C-alpha positions in Angstrom: 0.0 0.0 0.0 1.4 3.4 -1.0 0.8 6.3 1.3 0.3 9.7 -0.1 2.0 12.7 1.5 -0.5 15.3 2.6 0.9 18.6 1.4 -2.3 20.7 2.1 -0.8 21.9 5.4 2.5 22.8 3.8 3.0 26.4 3.0 3.8 26.7 -0.7 4.7 30.2 -1.8 4.0 30.9 -5.5 7.1 32.0 -7.4 7.3 35.7 -8.3 7.6 36.5 -11.9 10.4 38.9 -12.7 9.9 40.7 -15.9 11.4 43.7 -17.7 8.2 45.6 -16.8 8.9 44.9 -13.1 12.7 45.2 -12.7 12.5 46.1 -9.0 10.9 42.7 -8.1 14.1 41.0 -7.0 15.0 44.0 -4.8 11.6 44.3 -3.3 11.5 40.5 -2.7 14.8 40.8 -0.9 13.4 43.7 1.3 10.3 41.6 2.1 12.6 38.7 3.1 14.6 41.0 5.3 11.5 42.1 7.1 10.2 38.6 7.5 13.5 37.4 9.0 13.6 40.5 11.2 10.2 39.6 12.7 11.7 36.1 13.4 14.7 37.6 15.2 17.0 36.7 12.3 19.6 38.7 10.3 19.1 39.1 6.5 20.2 36.2 4.4 23.4 36.9 2.4 23.0 37.6 -1.3 24.2 34.7 -3.4 22.5 35.3 -6.8 23.9 37.4 -9.6 20.6 38.9 -10.8 19.9 40.6 -7.4 23.5 42.0 -7.4 23.0 43.3 -11.0 19.9 45.0 -9.8 21.7 46.6 -6.8 24.5 47.8 -9.1 22.0 49.4 -11.5 20.5 51.2 -8.6 23.9 52.3 -7.3 24.8 53.7 -10.8 21.7 55.8 -10.8 22.7 58.8 -8.6 19.2 59.8 -8.0 17.7 56.4 -7.2 15.7 56.3 -4.0 17.3 53.0 -2.9 20.8 53.9 -3.9 22.2 54.1 -0.4 20.6 50.9 0.8 21.7 49.1 -2.4 25.3 50.1 -1.8 25.0 48.9 1.8 23.6 45.5 0.6 26.3 45.2 -2.0 29.1 45.8 0.5 27.8 44.0 3.6 25.3 41.3 2.3 26.9 39.9 -0.8 28.8 36.7 -0.2 32.5 36.7 -1.3 34.1 33.8 -3.0 32.8 31.8 -5.9 29.0 32.6 -5.9 27.5 34.1 -9.0 26.9 37.2 -6.9 30.5 37.5 -5.9 31.5 37.3 -9.6 29.2 40.2 -10.6 30.4 42.2 -7.6 34.0 41.7 -8.5 33.5 42.6 -12.1 31.7 45.8 -11.0 34.5 46.7 -8.7 37.3 46.2 -11.2 
């Protein structure tokens, strides 16, 4: 007899669609994640993915962007060093 796993009580979050029309979605998703973790008494997760770092860099390059200062802070303090895709994009930007 094969038992079926009951997933009805498991919280499944639908994936967010990131499009050209909504370029801030990765950044806003990251901000939402920070707030959720803060409510749980946790620090922000480090940034490992290149697309989010690319978005941060675009906001940093825009001198008038409303999130420029926070983006710079996240790039400096929250982006993992090493061999992650985020680290590669950060290194390329800094060279």
